[in-house]
C-alpha positions in Angstrom: 4.9 -5.9 -0.9 8.3 -6.5 0.7 9.3 -10.2 1.3 9.3 -11.3 4.9 11.4 -14.5 4.7 14.7 -15.0 6.5 16.7 -14.0 3.5 15.0 -10.7 2.9 16.6 -7.6 4.6 16.0 -3.9 4.5 18.9 -1.6 4.8 22.3 -2.4 6.2 23.6 -5.9 7.0 22.5 -7.1 10.5 24.8 -8.4 13.2 23.8 -12.0 12.4 23.9 -12.7 8.7 22.9 -15.9 6.8 25.3 -17.7 4.5 24.7 -16.8 0.9 26.5 -17.1 -2.4 24.9 -13.9 -3.8 23.3 -10.8 -2.4 20.9 -8.9 -4.6 20.1 -5.2 -3.9 16.8 -4.4 -5.7 15.9 -0.7 -6.2 12.5 0.4 -7.5 12.8 4.2 -7.7 15.5 6.1 -9.5 16.0 8.6 -6.6 17.0 5.7 -4.4 19.9 4.6 -6.6 22.6 6.4 -4.6 21.3 4.6 -1.4 21.3 1.3 -3.3 24.9 1.8 -4.4 25.8 2.5 -0.7 24.1 -0.7 0.3 26.1 -2.6 -2.3 29.3 -1.4 -0.6 27.9 -2.1 2.9 26.9 -5.7 2.1 30.1 -6.1 0.0 32.1 -6.0 3.3 30.7 -9.5 4.1 29.8 -11.1 0.8 31.9 -11.5 -2.4 29.1 -11.3 -4.9 26.7 -8.4 -4.4 24.6 -7.4 -7.3 22.5 -4.3 -8.0 19.4 -4.3 -10.1 15.7 -3.6 -10.2 13.1 -1.5 -12.1 15.0 1.7 -11.4 17.9 0.4 -13.5 15.7 -0.5 -16.4 14.9 -4.2 -15.7 12.3 -5.1 -18.4 10.8 -7.8 -16.1 11.5 -10.7 -18.4 11.9 -13.1 -15.5 9.9 -13.4 -12.3 10.4 -15.8 -9.4 7.7 -15.8 -6.7 9.1 -14.4 -3.4 12.1 -12.6 -5.0 12.0 -8.9 -4.3 8.2 -9.0 -3.6 6.3 -11.0 -1.1 4.9 -14.4 -1.8 1.4 -14.2 -3.3 2.3 -11.5 -5.8 2.5 -12.6 -9.4 2.7 -11.1 -12.9 0.8 -12.7 -15.7 1.7 -10.0 -18.3 4.2 -7.2 -18.7 4.3 -3.8 -20.3 1.5 -1.6 -21.6 0.4 -0.4 -25.0 -0.6 3.1 -23.7 1.8 5.9 -23.8 0.7 8.0 -20.8 3.3 10.8 -20.3 3.6 10.2 -16.6 4.2 6.4 -16.7 7.4 4.5 -17.2 5.9 1.0 -17.7 6.0 1.0 -21.6 9.4 2.6 -21.5 11.0 0.1 -19.2 8.9 -3.0 -20.2 7.8 -2.3 -23.7 4.5 -3.1 -25.3 2.0 -5.3 -23.5 2.9 -9.0 -23.7 1.3 -12.0 -22.1 3.3 -14.5 -20.0 2.2 -17.9 -21.1 3.5 -19.8 -18.1 2.9 -17.3 -15.3 3.5 -18.2 -11.7 0.5 -18.9 -9.4 -0.5 -16.1 -7.0 -3.4 -14.2 -5.6 -2.1 -10.6 -5.9 -2.0 -9.7 -9.6 0.4 -6.9 -10.2 0.2 -6.6 -14.0 0.5 -3.0 -15.4 -2.6 -3.5 -17.6 -4.2 -6.9 -17.3 -7.2 -6.0 -19.4 -5.0 -5.4 -22.5 -4.5 -9.2 -22.6 -6.5 -11.5 -24.8 -9.8 -12.9 -23.4 -8.3 -16.4 -23.3 -5.4 -15.1 -21.1 -7.7 -13.2 -18.8 -9.8 -16.4 -18.5 -6.8 -18.4 -17.5 -5.9 -15.8 -14.8 -9.4 -15.7 -13.4 -9.6 -19.5 -13.3 -6.4 -19.5 -11.2 -7.9 -16.9 -8.9 -11.1 -18.8 -8.4 -9.1 -21.6 -6.9 -7.2 -19.3 -4.5 -7.3 -20.1 -0.8 -6.8 -16.4 -0.1 -8.9 -13.3 -1.0 -7.7 -11.9 -4.3 -6.3 -8.5 -5.0 -6.1 -7.1 -8.6 -3.5 -4.6 -7.5 -1.9 -3.4 -10.7 -4.7 -1.1 -11.7 -7.3 -2.0 -14.3 -7.9 0.4 -17.1 -11.5 1.6 -16.7 -12.2 1.9 -20.4 -11.4 -1.8 -20.8 -13.8 -3.0 -18.1 -16.8 -4.7 -19.7 -19.7 -6.9 -18.8 -17.9 -10.1 -19.7 -15.1 -9.4 -17.3 -17.4 -8.2 -14.6 -19.4 -11.5 -14.8 -16.3 -13.6 -14.8 -15.0 -11.8 -11.8 -18.1 -12.7 -9.8 -16.7 -16.2 -9.3 -13.5 -14.8 -7.6 -13.3 -14.1 -3.8 -12.2 -10.5 -4.1 -10.4 -8.6 -1.4 -9.9 -5.5 -3.6 -9.8 -4.4 -7.2 -7.8 -1.3 -8.2 -8.9 0.9 -11.0 -7.1 4.0 -12.2 -8.0 7.6 -12.9 -4.8 9.5 -13.4 -6.3 12.4 -15.3 -9.5 14.4 -15.7 -10.2 12.5 -19.0 -10.3 9.2 -17.1 -13.2 10.2 -14.8 -16.0 9.3 -17.3 -14.6 5.8 -18.2 -14.2 5.2 -14.4 -17.8 6.1 -13.8 -18.9 3.5 -16.4 -16.5 0.8 -15.0 -17.8 1.3 -11.5 -21.4 0.8 -12.7 -20.3 -2.5 -14.2 -18.5 -3.6 -11.0 -20.8 -1.9 -8.5 -21.7 -5.3 -6.9 -18.2 -5.2 -5.3 -19.0 -2.1 -3.2 -16.8 0.8 -2.4 -14.8 -1.1 0.2 -13.5 -3.4 -2.5 -13.3 -0.9 -5.4 -10.1 1.1 -5.0 -8.8 3.6 -7.5 -5.3 4.9 -8.1 -5.4 8.7 -8.6 -2.3 10.5 -9.7 -2.1 14.0 -8.3 0.2 17.1 -8.6 1.1 16.3 -12.2 1.6 18.9 -14.9 1.0 22.0 -12.7 -2.2 20.7 -11.0 -3.2 22.7 -8.0 -4.1 21.3 -4.6 -7.7 22.4 -5.0 -8.0 20.8 -8.4 -6.6 17.5 -7.1 -9.0 17.5 -4.2 -11.9 18.2 -6.4 -11.0 15.2 -8.6 -10.5 12.9 -5.6 -13.9 13.9 -4.3 -15.4 13.1 -7.7 -13.8 9.6 -7.7 -15.3 9.1 -4.2 -18.7 10.2 -5.4 -18.5 7.8 -8.3 -18.2 5.0 -5.8 -14.5 4.2 -5.4 -12.1 4.5 -2.5 -9.4 6.7 -3.9 -5.7 6.0 -3.4 -3.8 9.3 -4.1 -0.3 9.1 -5.5 1.9 12.2 -5.6 3.6 12.4 -9.0 7.4 11.9 -9.0 9.5 12.4 -12.2 12.0 9.8 -13.3 15.1 12.0 -12.9 14.7 13.6 -9.4 12.6 13.5 -6.2 10.1 16.3 -5.5 9.8 17.1 -1.8 6.2 18.4 -1.7 4.8 21.0 0.5 3.0 20.0 3.7 -0.3 20.9 2.1 0.2 18.3 -0.7 1.5 15.7 1.8 -1.6 16.1 4.0 -3.9 15.8 1.0 -2.1 12.6 -0.2 -2.2 11.2 3.4 -5.9 11.8 3.7 -6.7 10.1 0.4 -4.3 7.2 0.6 -5.4 5.8 4.0 -8.9 4.3 3.8 -9.7 5.0 7.5 -8.8 8.7 7.1 -10.8 9.0 3.8 -13.9 7.3 5.2 -13.7 9.2 8.5 -13.6 12.5 6.6 -16.8 11.6 4.8 -18.9 10.5 7.7 -21.8 12.8 8.6 
């Protein structure tokens, strides 16, 4: 998701630096804030105006400029979420779900919960995507319980690269099963599913069982190790291996070949 243009950099200032009036250091995860502050000082040696911001510092996402902090093609058509999942910071940082009336064009939809939008808004988003020159990715994670026949039929007119659903708890498995039935025409290779693991004392065996169930339903799982807001958990090798196996499609598919 990182921009690749000539004004985007990762880490310390390079030997050859472009002219700029401002330098923005964007930080996504709270545990990276100390490194972000160090980068402010490093870039401050060469630029007078170096600013620190991003989701980790509570940015509610009221403004979005394509290509800033995320690569071109990514866009947001809505912000926030009405759910209050205990593991998720989206409603805390961005508030309740709200539609962006004049959203930027794009083909990678990164909304937290697109399907909480009105049908008219979703129709506008899908009409934009139907005209895309590039295969489309609904990457923010669709709430399975909100997937319905109308949405599935409208999505048929979109050239889909991948659609991400979500199943972050045991209770989400049944709604996921129904959503996959509605979207089964996409096939497993296009139906991805975010699966939060290691949350609230979950054991490795329990997480693996849930990931296998998501696979059997017909999705390609994308495992995400839980990280709290206030510190970083350095997981055991067993957890890391499980996450690696279930977050890399080639590894996941290879492990299920007969």
